[in-house]
N, C-alpha and C positions, 0 to 999 in steps of 0.2 A: 563678166565684168559689168557692174552696174554704175552708170555715170550719175553723179549728183551735180546738177547745174544750179547756178546762182538764180534764186527766185526774184520776181519783181515785187518789191515792197509796196509800190503804189503806181498809179497810172503815169505820173509825170517823172518817175525815177528811172534812169537808164544806167546809172553807175552806182556801185556800192563799194565799201571797203571791207575786205575780209579781215576782221579785227582780231579773231582768236581761233585757234584750233585747240580743242580740249584733249586731243590725243596726238602723240607723235606719229610720224609717217611709219607705216608698217605695223601699227597696233591692231589688235583684234577687237572689234566692236560688235555690239549686239544690236539687233533690230530695235528701232524706235529710240535709240540713245541719241542724245544731243552730242554731236561730234564737232561742231564749230559754231561760229557766230558771225553774222554780217551786220554792218552798220551803214545806214543811209542818213541823209540829213533830216529825216523825220522819225525813224524808229530803228530799233535793233531787233533782228530776227534770228532764230536758231536754224542750223542745218541739221536735219534729222536723218539718221541712217535708215534707209528703206529695207535693209536686210542685214543679217549677220555676216561677218567675214573680215577680211583683211583690208585695212584702210590704206589707200595709196593717194597721197596728197599731190595735187597738181598746181595749186596756187599758194604762194607763201603768205604768211601773216603780214598784215599791213599793206597788202597790195590793193590797188584800185582796179576793179574789173567791171566789165560790162555785164548787164543782166543776160542770162543764158549761157555764160561761160561755164565750162566744166571745172568745178572747184576740186573735186576728188573722185576717185573710183573705189568701189568696194568689190573685192574678189570674193564672191559668195561660195567659191569652191573650197575655201578654207573653213573647216568646221570650227566653231567657237564653243568649246565645252570647258567646264571647270577642270576636268581631268587632264585634257590636252594642254590647257593653259598652265597647270601645275607642272606638267612634264617639261614644257618649254622654259618655265622659270627655273626648274632644277638644272636643265641643261645650261642655262645662262650662268647660274651660280658656279657650276662645275668648270665652265670655260673661264670665268673670272678668276677662280682659285688657281687654275693652271697658269694663267697669265701672271698672277701675283707671284707664283713660285719661280717662274722664269725671270721675272724682274728682280727677285731676291738674289738670283745667281749671277746677275750682271755685275761685273767688277766696278767698284766705286770710282776708280780712276777714270774709267771710260765715260761715266756719267758726268764727272767734273769737266773732262776735256770737251765734251759736246756742249755743255752749258756755257762755255766761254765763247762760243761762236755767236756773233750778233744776230744771225738768221735762225738760230735754233730756238724753238719753242718747246720746252719740256712737256711731255704728255701728262695729263692729269691722272694720278693713280686711281685705279678702281678699288672700291671698298668691298671686300668679300664678306660672305655671311659669317665666317668664323671670326672676323675682326669686329663684329657689331654686337656681340653678346651683351655689352655694357649699355647699349642704347635702349631706353625705355620708350615704348610706343603706347599712346593713350588708346582706350577702347574705341573712341570715335575715329581716330586715325587708322586703327587696324581694320575697322569696318569699311572705311572708304577705300583702303588698299585692296581689300578682298572684293569689293564691288567692281573695281576697275582692274582686277587681276594683276596687281603690282606687288612685287617683293620689296623687302627693305632695301636691297641693292638698287632696284630701279629708282626708288625715291632718293636715296643718297647720291646716286649717279646724276640725277637731274638737278641737284643743287649746284650753285655756282662755286667756283674754287675760292679758297681763302686768299685774301690779299694781304699785303703788308700792313695796310691801314687797319684791317680787322684785328690782326694780332696786337697791334699797338693800342687799339681801343680797349681790348681786354686788359692789357697791362696797365693802362691808365686807370681803369675801373678798380682793379685790385689795389693799385697804389693809393687811390683816393680814400680807401677804407683805413689806411694806416695813418694815425694821427701825426706821425713824424714827417709826412710828406709836405713840402712847402706849397701852400695854396697858390702862390704866384706862379710857380713853375708849372703846376697843373693847368692853370688858366692859359698860360702862354703856349703850352703844348697843344691845347685843344684848338687854338686858332690856326695851327699849321695845317689842319685837315678840313678846311672849309671847301664844300663842293657845290657845284652847280649842276642842275639837271634840266635838259631841254626836251620837251615832249611836243610832238605835232598835235595840232588841234584836231579833235574828232569831227566827223561830218556833222554830228548833232550840235556840237559846240559852235561850229562855224555858222550853221543855220540860225541858231539861237542869237548869236552876235548880230547877224544881219537883221533879224526881226526886231531886236531891241533898238538898234540904231534907226531903223525905219520908223518905229513907233515914236521916237523922239523928234525926228526930222520932218515927218509927214503928217503929224496930227497937232492940233492945238490943245495939248494936254494940260489940264489943270487939276488940282487936288483940293478937296474940301474935307474937313475933319469934324469929329464929334467924339464924345465919350459916353460910355454905357456903364450903368450900374449892373453888375453881374449877379447881384445877391439872389434874385428870384430863380434864375437858371441854375445857379450852384445849389440852392436849397432843393429844387426839384430833382436835380441830378443825384444829389447825395441821398435823398429820401427814397427814390425809386430805382436806384442803380441795381440793387440785388434782384429785385423782381423783374426788371427789364432784361437783365442778363440771362436769368433763368428761362424766360419765355422766348426771347429772340436769339439767344446764343451769341450775343455780341454786347460790348460795353457801350454805354451812352456817352457820347462826347459833346463838345461844344460846336463842332463843325456842322452837325446835323441841324441844330437850332438855327444857326446863321444861314444855312442853305434853305431851310423852309421859310425863314423870314425874308430872305432875298427873293424867293419865288413869289411870295405874296406882294412885296413892295414893287417888283418889276411889273406885275399886272396893273398896279395902280399908277405907275410912271413908265409907260411904254417907251418913252424916248431913251431911257437908260438901257432898255433891252432892244436896241436897234443897231443898225450898221449903215455905213456910207459906202456905196459902190458906184464910183464914177459920179454921175449926176443924179443917181437914184438913192432914195432914203428907204431902207428896208426895215419893216417892223415884223416882229415875231409874236404869234399868239401862244407860244410855248416857251419853256425855259430849259435850254440845254446848258447845264452848269459845268464849267471847267473848274477843277480843283488842282491847284498848283502843288506838285510833289517834287521835293528835292531828291535827286538820285546821284550816284557816283559820277555819272556821265553828264550831268547838267539838269536843269529844270525841265520837267515834263508836265503837261497839263491834260490828263485824261478827262473825258467829258461824261457826265451823268445825264442821260436823256429824260426829258419830261419830268423834271423835279417837281413841278407844280401839282403832279398827281400822286406823289409819294408821301409816305409817312416817315416819321423819324427813324424807325427801325430799318425800313427799306433804304433810306439814304445812308445810314451807317454801314449797312452791309455792302452797298455798292461802292462807297468810299474805300472800305477795307479791301475789297476785291481789286479795284483798279490801282490803289496805292501799292499793293503787293506785286501786281504785274509790272508796274512802273519801276519798282526797285529791283526787280529781277530782269529788267530789260526785255519784257515780253509783251509790251503793249503793241497792238496792231494800229495801222494807220487809221482805220475807221473809228477806233476808240479815242482818237485825239482830234478828229476833224469835226467842224460844225458847231462849236460852242457859241452861245449867244452872250454869255456873261461869265466872269471868272471871280473866284475867291482865293486869296492867298493868305496864309497864316504864318506871319513871321514871329508870332508869339511863342511858337514851339522852340525857337532858337534863342528866346530872351529879348526880342526886339520890343522896345517900348513905343517907338514912334517912327514912321517911315512913310514915304510916298511911293506906292506901288506903280509900276509902269504898265501901260496898256498891253493887252495881248491881241494884236491886230488879227482880223479886221474888227474885233469887238470894240465897242465905244466906251466901255467902262469896266473897272475892276475894283473889287472891295478888298481892303486890307485889314486883317485882324492883327492884334498885337498882344503883348503880355498882360496878364491880369495882376494888378498891383494894389495892395491896400493903401488907400489915400484918404485924407480928411476931406469930407465934402459937407456942404450945407444941406440939411434935410429938415424941412419944416421949421426953419429958423434956428436949428441947432447943428453943431458940428459933430459929425459921426464918421467913424472909420468904415469905409465900404470897399469891396473889391471892384476896382474900376478898370475898364479897358478903353484905350484910344482906338478909334476906327477911322479909316481913311477911304475916300472914294476918289479915285482918279478917273477922269472922263475926258472925252473929246469935245471941246467947247464949240466945235463947228456945228454939231447937231444936238448937243445937250446944253440947255441953258442953266445958269446958276440956280434959279429957283427950283428946277426939277431935280438937280443933283443934291441940293441941300435938303429938299423935302424927302427925297428918297432915303437919305442917310438918317433923317429924323424918324422916318417910319421904321427903319431897322432898329433904331434905339428904342422906340415905343414897343415893338414886338418882343425884343429880348428882355426888356425890363418888365413886361407883362406878358409872359409866354402863353397864357391861356387865351389871349386874343387871337392866336393863330388858329384856334378852333373855329372862329367865325371870320376867317380871312382878314383879320386885322381891323374889322369894323368896330365901331363903338357899340357895346351891347345895348345901351339905352336907346341909341339911334335906331338900331335894328328893331328893338321891341316896339318903339313908337312909330316906326316906319317914317323916319325923318330923312 
């Protein structure tokens, strides 16, 4: 028997929530398979099977447990082979067919009599293999079933039972296709089945809520705005996208341009790349950039280290790697700690204008938004240009208005003239003339 204990996600974390088991109790699992998932207020981590065998669960889903608690046990004396699993599946099917035959011989009057009892809960009928020939299984579903050694019966048995509301919903859908159905009646019927669902907050969502409230209540947050003409970056991206992808194996996006521009601007305005810690003001000579990523479990901010030393391709690859880990709930604590500045892009969801909230203890955050064609004045003429609003929220306790506005103007200058990034945002004539 091999015990699998709850790991410690971080130094200050003593309790976690066992959020999910990927296999039911008694399942056969293989070595190095992910068998479960734990969630803390900072990260979500998988439980990995150290050996093949039979899974014996000790902690129920949704339970809050201490670090070091035995979550499950694997009996490695049980061999896990495809042949054996197939034999077990065949035995299950044979047993279910026998149960179905016995149920068929049960007198109908007896079943009716039992169902009239208020304490009687009728058992859910098992679906046998011989009754499922009309069910079509997609190739992807079949592959997933084979990987986890599941039969069609196992999958159908795991589905919830049909309720009265489900059947009535199908009846209503069929009726809605009939032109003779009274639309008023359909609408009135639909309102009879309004439901509410209550879900407990996850540890990650609780922590996120606390941090957001703290940022609003404990900082002097202010936001300044500007707009950027994206013409040059869009032209550069469209012109060299194919060559860039072929050489680096990844597409060129807008986030890498803003990340590089932010790294350059933060060097010129170090107050924006600083933090307040008690009575001390901390400055950083490096840029650890947080990139806000929206996931199913909430907003997560993985950190790219030393962005000031990276090129566009390196930034794009690191963003893709961390974003994929975030969406799969596989970010480690170390990959989310220690950021000095954050960028969030609401434009991917269609946001035109917003005030991003600080990511404590950082003193500033840059918000990108949607790119929209708008009429602007260019050299005394009105032209249609792809424009983006940008916002910088900052802690006014340590960042003055002049520095915040100048920082955002520098971002605008670098994005509208991306070649300036080659000379760290300096004026080419000034550098040539040593001014």
